[in-house]
N, C-alpha and C positions, 0 to 999 in steps of 0.2 A: 688095312690091321692101325692105319691112323687115323682111318676115316671110320670106323666103326667106334674108336675110343671116343673121333664130336661130336657124333651120333649120342652115342651111351652120357656123354657131359649135357647134351644140349635136351635129352630128356629128362636127367635132373631138377637140370635149372626150370623147365615147364613144369616138372613137380612141386618144386619148390615153392614156386607165384602160386601153384596152384592153392598149396596147403597155407600159404600166408594171405590169401584173398579169402578161403573159406573161414579161417580164424578172425580174420577183423569183421567178416560180417554176422558171424557166430555173435561178436564182441559189441557189435552194432544193433545189431536186436538187443541180448543181455541189458546192454546200458541203455536201450530206449525204453525196455521194460522193467527196468526199475525206476527209469525216472517220472514215468506216469503212474506208478503205484504212490496212495497218500505218503506211506509210513517211510519212505524214501526220498521223495520229493525236493526236503529243507536240504538233506546233504549235497546234491544233487544242487539246488539253489547257490549252496555256497561256494560246490567247488566252480562255478561259474563264472561266479563273484570274484574270487581272488585271481580266477585267471583273466578277465579284464582287468583288474586292477595289475597285476604284472604285466599285460599287455599295453598296457596304456600308453606308458613311453614310448613306445613304439610304434604305437598310432600318432602320438604326438610329434616323433622326428617326421613321420611320412607323412604328416601334415605340411607342416615347414618346410620340409625338399619339395615338395610337389605345388605349395603355395604359389609363389613365384612363375609357375608356367602356365595356373589355371588364370590368373591375372593376365598372364603375356598373352595366354588364347583368347581372354576377352577382349584386351585391346587388338586384336588381328580379327577378332569378329565383327567387331564395330570399324575396324578400318575398313575391311571389305564388305559392308553391309552396303544396300545399296540404298542409294537416296534419299527416296521415299521413306524407308525405314527410318533413316537417320534425322528428317524431319518429322518424321511422326514422333519419333523419339524425345524432339528438342521442341513441339507442342505439349507433348505431356509434362513438359518438367517446367514449362511455362506455367499453364494451368494450375501443377499443385502448388509454385509457388505462391500466384495469386491466392489460389484457398488458404495456405497455412497462412497468408498474409490478414487475410480478410478473416479467420476464425481468430487471431491474434487477437486484432480487432474487437472483432464480440465479447472476446475474452476482458479484454480491457475495459471496455462498456459495461459488462453486468458486475464488474470490480465498483465499480464508479459507484453505478444504480444501489450497489447492496449495501458502502457504505455511507450513502444519502438515505437509504429504506432505516438502517442502523439509526443514524442521527434523529430521525422524524421519530422514530419509536421509542429512541432514549428517554426525548424529551418531550414527546407527545406533540408533538407539533401539528396543528391546523395548516397542511400545506398543499403545494401545488408544484409538481416538475415544471422547469422549462430548460430551455438548450442555450446557453451563449453564442452568437450571431456574429458579432463584432466587438473590438474594444480589448489589447491587449494588457494581460495584466503584470505592470511595472511602474516605477519609480515616477514616469512622466505620464500615467494614464489615469485618468479620476475615476472615470465611469466604465462600463459595458454593455452592453445592449442583448436583451433576449428574447427569445422569440411568442412572447405571449404579453396579450395586452387585455384592454378591458374588455373587450371581446369573451375573452376568458375570466372576469370577476376580477382582475386584478385592480389595482389603487393608486393614487403614490400614496407615499412612505407604510407603504408594506413592508416588510425587512427582508432581505433575502439571505440566504446563509447556503454553503456551500457543506461536502463531510465532514469538514475541521472546524467551520468556528462561523462567524458572521461576517458577510464579504460586504454587506452595503444595502440601501434601501431606494426605493425606489422614488426618480425625484421627475419623471416624465411617463405618463403611460398613454402609449398611440392604441387603436381599435386591435392590431395585433404583434405588436412590438412593446417594450418599455425599456427606457431607461435608468439604467442604479449608477446611483451614485455612492461609489468605494468610502468606508469608513476610513480611507489615508488621504481622501479629498480633504480640503484644507476649511472648506463648509461641514464637514461633517461632526457630529456630535452623538456620541450614546451614554446612556448615564451606564456608572462600573462600579466593580466591587472588583478588591484583591481576595482571590480564593482561599486565601489562607487565614489573616489577618483579618476579613472582610472589613478592610477602610475602603471608604465610598468615593469614586471621584467620578470625571470625565473623559471620555476617551475621546479625544480629538486626532484630526489629520494634518499632517505638517508638508509644509511644501517640497521638501524632499524624499516624500513619499513614504517615512514615518509616522509611527501614530505614540501619542504622548498622551498619559493619564495626568489630566491635571486638577487643581482643587483638591487634592490629600494635604491635610496637616502636616507639618513636619514634625510632629509628636505622634503620628499613624506609625505604624510599624511594614515598612514595605523591605522587599531583600530582591535580590538580581535571580532570577529565574522563574520569583511567582508567576502562577497564572491568573490572569486579568476574564472574568466574564463579566456580561451584562448583570445589572444587579435587578433589572426588572423595574424600578421607580419609574413614573408617568405612563408606564401602559404603552409603550410602546414597543418595546422590544420585549419578547418572551425573559426571563431571568434562566441565567446560567448557558450561555450560548458562549463560548470558548471567543476572546476576541486578540491576545496576545499576554506576550511574554515577556517579563521584565529584562531588562540587556542594562541599563543603567539608572540610579538613584544618587541623584544629588543633593542633601539638606545645606542649603548655604546658610553663614551663620546669618542671624536676625533675620530671615526668611521665613514668612509664615504659611508656605506652601512649597511643598519637593517639587522637584524637576524629575520627570521619571519617565524615561523613553520605554517604549514597546515592538518587540518584533511580533509583528500580526501574521498568527497562525492561518488565516484562511486562505492567503496572499503572496505566499511563499511559493507555491505552484500554481502550472497551470490548472484550468477546470475547465470544463466545458459542460457539466450539467448542473442547476442549482435548484434549491426549496425555495417558492414562495412562500412567506407566512400568509394565510389569508386570514386568520383569525387568532386570537390571544383567550386563553382562557383565564377564569380565575388563579387560577392556583400556579398561572406563568405570573403573574403579578406579584411584586415585593409585597411581602406582608405590612400587617401595620407597624410589627418592631423594628423591622428593617428600614419602614420608612423614617419611626420616630431615632432612629441610630443615623439615620444621614440628617435630622433635622439636629440633632444634639452634638455632632460633629462640627456642621454648623456654626450651628450659634456657640459653642467654643472656639473654634477659630475667631469668628469675628470679636468676641469676648477677649482673646489675646491681642488679636490684633487694636481694639481702644487702649490695654491697658498699655502695652509698647511704650507710647508716646510718655502715657505716663511716669513710666520706670526710668527712660530715659531723663524726663525731667526732674526726677529724683534723686538721679544717678548727680544730674550737672550741677545740683544744690548742695548735695554733699559735697561734693568737688570743690565747689566756692570757700565753702566752710574753713574746710582743710587746710584751704590754702589759705585763708585768713590766721 
């Protein structure tokens, strides 16, 4: 009797499982049919999205929990990998490092060349590019050597600039190389003007590697931070090329000219490529008005210098009269 009861229970369980299976199959078919219908698809998409949001934390926790095991599996895999595979991976890694360094170098070169082209375009320079092959840029070095010479059409006296401003002037020209005297050399001199006030002077190098602006009368306005550019006077250097930034101004009592020190803008960072200005157009020379202004400035300075001794004599005479 007990055995029949057990068989009856098993039969009922089998019937229950069968009914559950049939119900699930029917429900699945209905849901699949509804999900494929255009009018009900948005509802099912929304439900799927909601289910994804609800289960996202569970998936995140699962990833965190299994991550160490995956990393451990990778470590174990690497440790147990054949020597040939490890050697191949090392070679690939070294190759990737070398390729990355090459790409980085090419990108930096492209940036420098782009800056040179921008300067060339902005100042409308007729120029040719060259590469610096020797000579470090520091306070103890007054020349550099570039990889182009007379066979490339270069000549002594041609200005040389980098992407920031004027570098110097060719002082020696060989068939395939040229020596460039930097603007910080003591023998260098460039006609210059203060960009803001238009005060004119001469940019000269100094023994300490700095750049001085000389021959600026004491009555001319020059302030710290002013930018000094080439003036174009004399027709040697095209006007408007940056030279330096004023870092010190000293107007001594009774001094005819100011003592002005500049920081060169073009020699503050290492550079590898330069532009050699091969020709200067008429609009790159100083205008007639600018030349007249320079002459008037010099004339006023000379007049002031001539009047100073007379003023001193008058003062002495007046002082003597008062004393009597």
